[in-house]
N, C-alpha and C positions, 0 to 999 in steps of 0.2 A: 780909449774907446775900443781899440782892437781887443783888448782884454774883455771888455763888456760884451762885445759882439761875439766873441768866441764862447763866452759863458752862455749867452742866449742861444747860440747854435747848439752848444753842448746840451742845454736844457731841452731844446726842441727834440734833439736826437734821443735824449733820455725819455722824453714823453712818448715818442714814437716807439722806442724800445719797450717801455713799460706797457704801452697800448698793445703792442704785438705780443708781449708776454702774457698780458691779460687775455687776449684773444686765444692764444695757445692754451692757457690754463682753462679757459672756458670751453674750448673745443675738446681738450683732453678730458675734462670733467663730464661733458656730454657723452663722448665716445666710451670712456672707461668706467664711468660711474652711473650716470642717469639712465642711459639707454639700457644697459644690462639689468639694472634694478627694476626699471619699468617693465621690461619683458618678464622678469622673474615674478613681479607683482601680478601681471596679467595671467601668468601660468598658475600662480597660487590661487587667484580668484576663480580661474576655470576649475581647478581641483576642488575648491570649496563648493562651487556650484554643483559639480558632479557628485560630491559626497553628500550634499544636501538632497539632491535628487535620489541618490541611493538610499538615504535615510528615509525619505518619504515613501519610496517603494517598499522598503523593508517593514516600515510601520504599517503600511496597508496590507502587507502579507501576514503580519502578526495578528491582525484583526481576525483572521480566519482560524487561528490556532485553537481557540476554545471549541469551535465547531468540529475541527479535525480531531481534537482530543475526545470529544463526545462520540464521534463516529468510531474512533478506535476502541473506545470503551464498549460501545454497542457491538462492534464486530468481535471483540474478545469474548463478550458474554455469549454471542451466538456460537462462537467456536467452542466454548466450554460446553454448550448445550448440544453441539453437533454429535453426529455418530462417531463412535470410536472404533479403533482397530485393536481388538484384544491381543494380548501377547501370546495366548494359547488358543487352541481350537475351541474348547469349552462346549463340546457337543451336548453333554448331558444337561448343562444349564440352559442351552438354547431350546432343547426339547421341553424342559420344564416350563420355561417362559411361554413358549408357543402353546403348550397344552393348557396352561392357566388362562391364556387369552382365549383359546377355543372354548373352554368351559364358561368363561364370562359371557361369550357371545352366543352361547347355546348351540354350539356345533357338535356334531357327533361323527363317529367313524373317522376320527383323526388318526392318520397314519403317517409315519416318517420312513424314509429310505435314504440312508447315507451312501454317497458315492465315494470315489477314491480321491483323496486330497491331492492337489498339485501345488508345487512350490514355484513361486516367481522370485525375482530379485527384491521387489519391494513389498510383496504380500504373498500369502498362501490362500488358496481357495478350496472350499469343500463343497462339491455339488450335493444338493439335497433335493429329494422329491417329497412333496407334501400333498396329501389328499384329504378331503373332508366333505361332509354333507351338511346342509342346513338351509335355513330360510335365506333368501337373497339379501335382505337388508342386514341380517346377522353376518352373512359371509362378507358383505361389503365393509361392515364395521370391523370385522376381524382383520381384513386386509389393510384397512386404514391404520389400525392399532399396531399391526406388525411393522408397518412403514415408519411409525413413530418410535419404534424401539431404538435404544442406544447402539445396538450392534449394527455393524455395516453389512448389509445384504444387497443382493441384486436379483430381481426376478428375470429369468431368461425366457421362460415360457409359461403361459397360463391358459388353462382351458376351463370354461364355465359352461355347463350343460344343464338344461332344465331336467329335473327328475320327473320321470313319467308317472302319471297318476297322482302327483302331489303338486298342485298349483303353488307357485311362489318358492318352491324348494329347488335347490341347485346342487349339483355335484361339481366340485372344484378340484383341479389337479394343477399343482404349481411345481415348476422346476426352477430352483433358485441356487445361487452361490452364497455361501457364508464366508466372509473374509476374516483373516487373522494374520498377525505378524509372522513372518517366516522364522523357522527355527534357526537359532544362532549357531 
């Protein structure tokens, strides 16, 4: 019986030892395996949620790309049609163009006076005085058409006076700058 009792005690101790070992293994599994992996899973789910949010944001931003591309195309077209800064002074061509516009607008006594060019870092300018006579409507059309020219100009001063004895006729004097690229 002693032998049987010692076996029973030994089996009880073995059960307790196996139970403690199972608890230790379960605890170490929780601490070393389950908890870190659960934390990593939560972190990855948070990253997935953030990336899905970023994806939705980027998709909503890409919806405006066709409109932006259209705007860029329109702006490039406007830029191509905008006034240019010629590489050279081109004074004779400017006189020819303005004279042709003056003749189209039925102006007379069209005179030019060229000033002394001045050079800047980004552009050079040529002061010019222009005077003419004509009907007020024709003078207005001439000014509008000169403004539509491709050449970059700026009117500094303009004087419009009614011509005595001729109703509707005006005398116009304009001081303007003609711009061109500086000499290299």
